[in-house]
C-alpha positions as CSV (number, residue, x, y, z in Angstrom):
1,M,64.6,-137.9,-10.7
2,G,63.8,-135.1,-13.0
3,T,66.7,-132.6,-11.5
4,P,67.1,-129.6,-12.2
5,D,63.2,-128.8,-12.5
6,G,60.9,-127.2,-9.9
7,M,58.2,-129.6,-10.7
8,Q,60.7,-132.7,-11.8
9,I,57.7,-133.3,-14.1
10,D,60.5,-135.4,-16.6
11,G,61.4,-137.8,-13.5
12,L,60.4,-139.6,-10.6
13,G,61.0,-136.7,-8.1
14,G,58.1,-135.4,-6.1
15,S,59.1,-131.9,-6.6
16,R,60.3,-131.1,-3.0
17,L,63.3,-132.2,-1.1
18,V,61.9,-134.6,1.2
19,T,60.3,-136.6,-1.5
20,S,63.6,-136.2,-3.8
21,K,65.8,-139.1,-2.2
22,V,67.3,-142.1,-3.4
23,A,68.3,-145.5,-1.4
24,I,71.0,-147.7,-3.1
25,I,71.2,-151.1,-1.5
26,G,72.7,-154.5,-1.4
27,R,73.8,-157.4,0.5
28,S,77.2,-156.3,2.5
29,T,80.3,-158.1,2.8
30,R,81.1,-156.9,6.0
31,P,80.7,-159.6,8.8
32,D,78.9,-157.3,11.2
33,T,76.2,-156.0,8.7
34,D,73.7,-157.1,6.4
35,V,73.0,-154.9,3.9
36,D,75.0,-151.8,2.7
37,Y,72.8,-148.7,2.1
38,T,74.0,-145.5,0.5
39,F,71.8,-142.4,0.8
40,A,71.7,-139.8,-2.6
41,Q,69.7,-136.5,-1.6
42,L,69.0,-134.9,-5.0
43,E,68.3,-131.0,-5.1
44,I,65.2,-129.5,-7.0
45,E,66.4,-126.4,-8.5
46,R,70.3,-127.3,-9.0
47,D,71.3,-129.8,-10.8
48,G,73.2,-131.5,-7.5
49,I,73.1,-134.7,-5.6
50,G,74.5,-134.6,-2.1
51,Y,75.8,-138.0,-0.7
52,D,77.5,-136.2,2.8
53,G,74.9,-137.7,5.3
54,N,71.9,-140.1,6.1
55,C,68.1,-139.6,6.2
56,G,66.2,-140.9,8.8
57,N,62.9,-141.8,7.0
58,I,64.7,-142.8,4.0
59,S,66.6,-145.2,6.3
60,A,63.1,-146.6,7.7
61,G,62.6,-148.5,4.4
62,V,66.3,-150.2,4.0
63,G,64.9,-153.3,6.6
64,P,61.6,-153.8,4.7
65,F,63.7,-153.6,1.6
66,A,66.0,-156.1,3.0
67,V,63.6,-158.4,3.9
68,D,61.4,-158.5,0.8
69,E,64.5,-158.6,-1.7
70,G,65.9,-162.0,0.3
71,L,69.0,-160.1,1.7
72,V,68.5,-161.4,4.9
73,V,67.0,-164.5,6.3
74,A,63.3,-163.4,7.5
75,T,62.0,-164.5,10.9
76,E,59.0,-164.1,12.4
77,P,57.6,-162.5,14.0
78,V,60.5,-159.5,13.9
79,T,63.6,-159.7,11.4
80,T,66.6,-157.5,12.8
81,V,68.7,-155.8,9.9
82,R,72.1,-154.6,10.5
83,I,72.6,-151.9,8.4
84,F,75.8,-150.2,7.2
85,N,75.2,-146.4,6.0
86,T,78.0,-145.9,3.4
87,N,77.7,-141.8,3.8
88,T,78.6,-141.7,7.6
89,G,80.1,-145.4,8.2
90,K,77.7,-145.8,10.7
91,M,75.6,-148.8,12.0
92,L,71.8,-148.9,12.1
93,R,69.4,-151.5,13.1
94,A,65.9,-151.9,12.2
95,Q,63.5,-154.5,13.6
96,V,61.4,-155.1,11.0
97,P,57.8,-156.9,11.6
98,V,57.4,-159.9,9.4
99,A,54.6,-162.0,8.4
100,H,54.9,-165.0,6.0
101,G,58.4,-164.1,5.3
102,K,57.9,-160.8,4.0
103,A,57.8,-157.1,5.6
104,R,54.5,-157.0,7.4
105,V,53.1,-153.2,6.6
106,T,49.6,-153.3,8.3
107,G,49.6,-152.1,12.2
108,D,48.3,-149.4,14.6
109,C,51.4,-147.2,14.3
110,R,50.6,-143.5,13.3
111,I,53.0,-140.9,12.3
112,A,51.9,-137.3,12.8
113,G,51.7,-136.1,8.9
114,V,51.4,-139.5,7.4
115,P,48.0,-140.6,6.4
116,G,46.8,-144.0,8.3
117,T,48.7,-146.4,10.0
118,G,51.4,-149.1,9.4
119,A,53.4,-152.0,10.9
120,E,56.1,-150.3,13.3
121,I,59.3,-150.4,12.5
122,L,61.9,-149.5,15.3
123,M,64.7,-148.1,14.0
124,D,68.2,-148.3,16.4
125,Y,70.7,-145.1,16.1
126,T,72.7,-145.7,19.2
127,D,75.7,-146.5,17.4
128,T,75.6,-143.1,15.0
129,I,77.3,-140.9,17.3
130,G,79.9,-138.9,15.4
131,A,78.2,-139.5,12.2
132,R,80.5,-137.2,10.3
133,T,82.8,-135.7,12.8
134,G,83.6,-138.7,14.9
135,K,82.4,-136.7,18.2
136,L,79.4,-136.0,20.0
137,L,80.3,-132.6,20.5
138,P,82.9,-131.8,17.4
139,T,83.9,-128.4,19.0
140,G,84.1,-130.1,22.4
141,N,81.5,-127.5,23.8
142,P,78.1,-127.9,24.8
143,A,77.5,-124.3,23.3
144,D,79.6,-121.9,21.2
145,R,79.4,-118.1,20.6
146,V,79.2,-117.5,16.9
147,E,79.6,-113.9,15.7
148,L,77.3,-112.6,13.6
149,E,78.2,-109.9,10.8
150,D,76.0,-107.3,12.3
151,G,77.7,-107.6,15.6
152,S,75.3,-109.2,17.2
153,V,76.2,-112.9,19.2
154,V,74.5,-116.0,19.2
155,Q,74.6,-119.3,21.1
156,A,74.7,-122.5,19.1
157,T,75.1,-126.0,19.8
158,L,76.9,-128.4,17.6
159,C,76.3,-131.8,17.9
160,D,77.0,-134.9,16.0
161,A,74.1,-138.0,16.0
162,G,72.6,-139.5,13.0
163,N,73.7,-136.1,11.3
164,P,75.3,-133.2,12.4
165,C,73.0,-129.9,13.6
166,V,73.6,-127.0,14.7
167,F,70.7,-125.6,17.2
168,V,69.9,-122.1,17.9
169,H,66.8,-120.6,20.1
170,A,64.2,-119.4,17.7
171,R,64.3,-116.2,20.1
172,D,68.2,-115.5,18.6
173,V,66.6,-115.3,14.9
174,G,63.8,-112.9,15.8
175,L,60.9,-116.1,15.8
176,E,58.8,-117.9,18.4
177,G,59.7,-121.2,17.4
178,N,56.0,-122.1,16.7
179,E,56.0,-120.8,13.4
180,L,55.0,-122.6,10.6
181,P,57.4,-123.4,7.1
182,T,56.0,-120.8,5.3
183,E,56.1,-118.4,7.6
184,I,59.6,-119.1,8.3
185,M,60.4,-118.9,4.6
186,T,58.8,-115.8,4.1
187,N,60.4,-113.8,6.4
188,Q,63.9,-112.5,5.2
189,A,65.2,-111.2,8.2
190,A,65.3,-114.4,10.2
191,L,66.0,-116.7,7.1
192,T,69.2,-114.5,6.4
193,R,70.3,-114.7,9.9
194,I,69.6,-118.6,9.8
195,L,72.0,-119.3,6.9
196,E,74.4,-117.0,8.1
197,I,74.8,-119.2,11.6
198,Q,74.2,-122.4,9.3
199,S,77.2,-121.4,7.1
200,K,79.3,-120.3,9.9
201,A,78.6,-123.8,11.7
202,S,79.6,-125.6,8.6
203,V,83.3,-123.8,9.0
204,L,83.4,-124.5,12.7
205,L,82.9,-128.1,11.9
206,G,85.4,-128.1,9.3
207,F,82.9,-128.5,6.0
208,H,83.7,-124.9,4.3
209,D,86.7,-122.7,4.7
210,D,84.7,-119.9,4.0
211,W,81.0,-119.3,5.2
212,R,80.5,-116.7,2.2
213,K,81.0,-119.9,-0.3
214,A,78.5,-122.1,1.8
215,V,75.5,-121.5,-0.3
216,K,72.3,-123.4,0.7
217,V,74.0,-125.5,3.2
218,G,72.7,-129.4,3.7
219,L,75.0,-129.9,6.5
220,P,75.2,-129.2,9.1
221,L,71.3,-129.4,9.5
222,F,69.6,-126.3,11.1
223,V,67.8,-126.5,14.2
224,L,65.4,-123.6,15.8
225,V,64.3,-124.8,19.2
226,A,61.8,-123.3,21.6
227,Q,60.1,-123.8,24.6
228,T,56.3,-125.5,24.6
229,A,53.6,-123.5,23.6
230,R,50.2,-124.1,21.8
231,Y,50.3,-124.0,18.2
232,A,48.6,-124.3,15.1
233,R,49.7,-127.2,13.2
234,T,49.8,-127.1,9.3
235,S,46.8,-129.4,9.2
236,D,44.8,-126.3,10.7
237,D,44.2,-127.3,14.0
238,Q,45.9,-127.0,17.3
239,Q,48.5,-128.8,19.1
240,A,48.3,-128.7,23.0
241,A,51.6,-127.2,24.9
242,D,51.6,-130.3,27.3
243,S,51.4,-132.5,24.4
244,F,55.0,-132.2,23.7
245,D,58.7,-131.2,25.4
246,L,60.0,-128.6,22.5
247,H,59.4,-126.8,19.7
248,A,61.8,-127.2,16.7
249,R,61.8,-126.4,13.2
250,L,64.5,-127.7,10.8
251,L,66.1,-126.2,7.6
252,F,67.8,-127.7,5.1
253,L,69.5,-126.8,1.7
254,G,67.8,-123.4,2.4
255,K,64.4,-124.7,2.9
256,C,62.3,-125.4,6.2
257,H,61.4,-129.0,6.9
258,D,57.3,-129.7,6.8
259,S,57.5,-131.8,9.3
260,M,61.2,-133.0,11.2
261,A,63.6,-135.1,9.6
262,G,64.4,-138.2,11.4
263,T,67.8,-137.8,12.1
264,G,67.4,-134.2,12.9
265,A,65.1,-135.8,15.4
266,I,67.9,-138.2,16.3
267,C,70.5,-135.3,17.2
268,T,68.2,-133.2,18.8
269,A,67.3,-135.8,21.1
270,A,71.0,-136.7,21.7
271,A,71.6,-132.6,22.4
272,S,68.7,-132.9,24.7
273,R,70.6,-134.8,27.1
274,I,74.0,-132.7,27.2
275,R,73.9,-130.5,30.1
276,G,74.3,-126.4,28.8
277,S,73.2,-127.0,25.4
278,V,70.9,-125.1,23.4
279,V,68.1,-128.3,23.3
280,A,68.5,-129.1,27.2
281,Q,68.0,-124.8,28.0
282,V,64.4,-125.1,26.7
283,L,63.5,-128.2,28.5
284,S,62.1,-128.5,31.5
285,E,64.1,-130.7,34.3
286,N,61.2,-133.2,34.2
287,S,61.5,-133.5,30.3
288,R,65.2,-134.1,30.5
289,A,64.8,-137.2,32.9
290,L,62.0,-139.0,30.7
291,R,63.2,-141.8,28.4
292,Q,61.3,-140.4,25.4
293,L,61.7,-136.9,23.9
294,R,58.3,-135.1,22.5
295,I,59.4,-132.7,19.5
296,G,56.6,-130.3,18.2
297,H,57.0,-130.0,14.6
298,P,54.7,-128.5,11.9
299,L,52.8,-131.5,11.3
300,G,52.3,-132.6,15.0
301,V,54.6,-134.5,17.7
302,M,57.3,-137.1,17.2
303,E,58.6,-139.4,19.9
304,I,62.0,-140.2,20.1
305,T,63.7,-142.7,22.9
306,V,66.6,-141.3,24.2
307,E,68.3,-142.7,27.7
308,T,71.8,-142.1,28.6
309,E,73.7,-144.2,31.1
310,V,73.8,-141.4,33.6
311,P,70.6,-139.7,33.3
312,G,71.3,-135.7,33.2
313,G,75.3,-136.3,33.0
314,D,78.0,-134.0,32.1
315,V,79.7,-134.8,29.4
316,P,80.9,-137.3,27.8
317,V,77.2,-138.9,27.6
318,R,76.8,-142.7,26.8
319,F,73.6,-143.2,25.1
320,I,72.2,-146.9,26.2
321,A,68.7,-145.9,23.7
322,L,68.4,-143.9,20.7
323,G,65.6,-144.0,18.2
324,F,62.1,-144.3,17.1
325,G,59.4,-145.9,15.7
326,R,58.4,-145.6,11.6
327,T,56.3,-147.2,9.2
328,A,57.4,-148.1,5.3
329,R,56.1,-150.0,2.7
330,R,56.7,-150.7,-0.9
331,L,54.7,-148.6,-3.0
332,M,55.6,-150.2,-6.7
333,D,58.8,-151.9,-8.2
334,G,59.3,-151.6,-12.2
335,C,61.4,-150.0,-14.8
336,L,63.1,-146.3,-14.9
337,Y,63.4,-145.1,-18.3
338,V,66.2,-142.7,-19.0
339,P,65.9,-141.0,-22.5
340,S,69.8,-140.6,-23.1
341,A,72.2,-141.9,-25.6
342,D,74.4,-143.2,-22.9
343,F,71.6,-146.0,-22.4
344,D,71.5,-146.9,-26.2
345,S,73.5,-150.4,-25.2
346,L,70.9,-151.1,-23.2
347,A,68.4,-151.3,-26.0
348,D,68.1,-155.2,-25.9
349,E,67.8,-155.3,-22.1
350,P,64.0,-156.1,-20.8
351,C,64.8,-152.7,-18.4
352,G,67.3,-150.1,-18.9
353,M,67.9,-149.4,-15.2
354,R,65.8,-151.2,-12.3
355,S,64.4,-149.1,-9.8
356,N,63.6,-150.2,-6.4
C-alpha cells in the first residue's frame, strides 16, 4: 500500500485513511455464511495496520466481489450474500443487484460525495450489535460522565453497533458541529479535548489501560453531534437545515473523516434510538420516531434505515432494521508487485501477489 509515506507513492494507497484500506475475502466454511471477510486499515505516516474493527464502505464491496468471483451462486435480480466479518465476529448481509450472472453496477443510487450514480447495494447491519464489546451499551449507561484533566466534565455516550463509538456534543469541545474537517483539524484546543475524551473512552471500553498511552486512537470512533443548522459543505454549496436530522463529524486515528464512515453512521443511528443518549438529545421528537435517520456530514447527507421493536423505548433496544444503501464497482484486477527479497522465490510465478 506504500505505508509509511504521506503520499504512499511506492504502493497502491491513496494517501488518505479512507483510501488506505484492504479487504481479504474467501469462501466461508461456516454453514450459515457465504464468505469470510477481514478488514485491514493501514495508517499513512506510521507503519501500522489495524484489524480491530470493520469498515462500512469497504464492506459494501464484499458482496459484489463474491458474486463476480463465483464465491456465491448468482441469482437475478438480487443475490443475498451472507458475510462474516472476522474482525468483529459479526454477520452482515448484502443485497447485491445482479444481471447476467455478475454484480450490476449501473443504477440511479447517488451517494453524497461520490461522483455519478450506481446500482444500490442494501447493507443489513442488524446483527452487528456489540461488534467489539458484546453489548449495545458497553458501560450499561445511555450516557457517561468523562472527567478531563482541566477539571471539566463532559457527557459521552459509548455505543457499539457496527463499530464502537463515543458520542459527544460539539459544544462540549468548543465547536458548533457544522465545521468542515479542515476547521476541526486546525483547531488545536478542540482537537486536544477530542483526543483526550476519545482516549479516556477507550479505557472505559477496556481497549487501553492508560489513556495517556492511547495515541491516535482507532476505536472507539469519535463522533461529534449537534442539532441541525444550515451549513456549508466541502463542495462549497449550502446544505439546508430541514434536509437532515443532526450534524455529525467523525474522527479516527487522529483525523477528521471527509464525510461519514459507514459503521460510524450505523452506530449513530443505533444510538439515536436510545433514550437519554447524547445522540437522542440533539434530535427532535419527530426525528426519533421516523424509520430513517438523516446524518448531515461535510459532503452532504447520509440516510440510515433504523427501526426498533418498540419505537422510543428504553434499553434494552431490539433492532428490526439497521442498514443503508451503498454503491460499489470493480475498478480493476491485476498483479501487485512487491520489491522485496522475500518474494524472490515467487519470481517464476505469473504474479507474485494477486490483488483484487
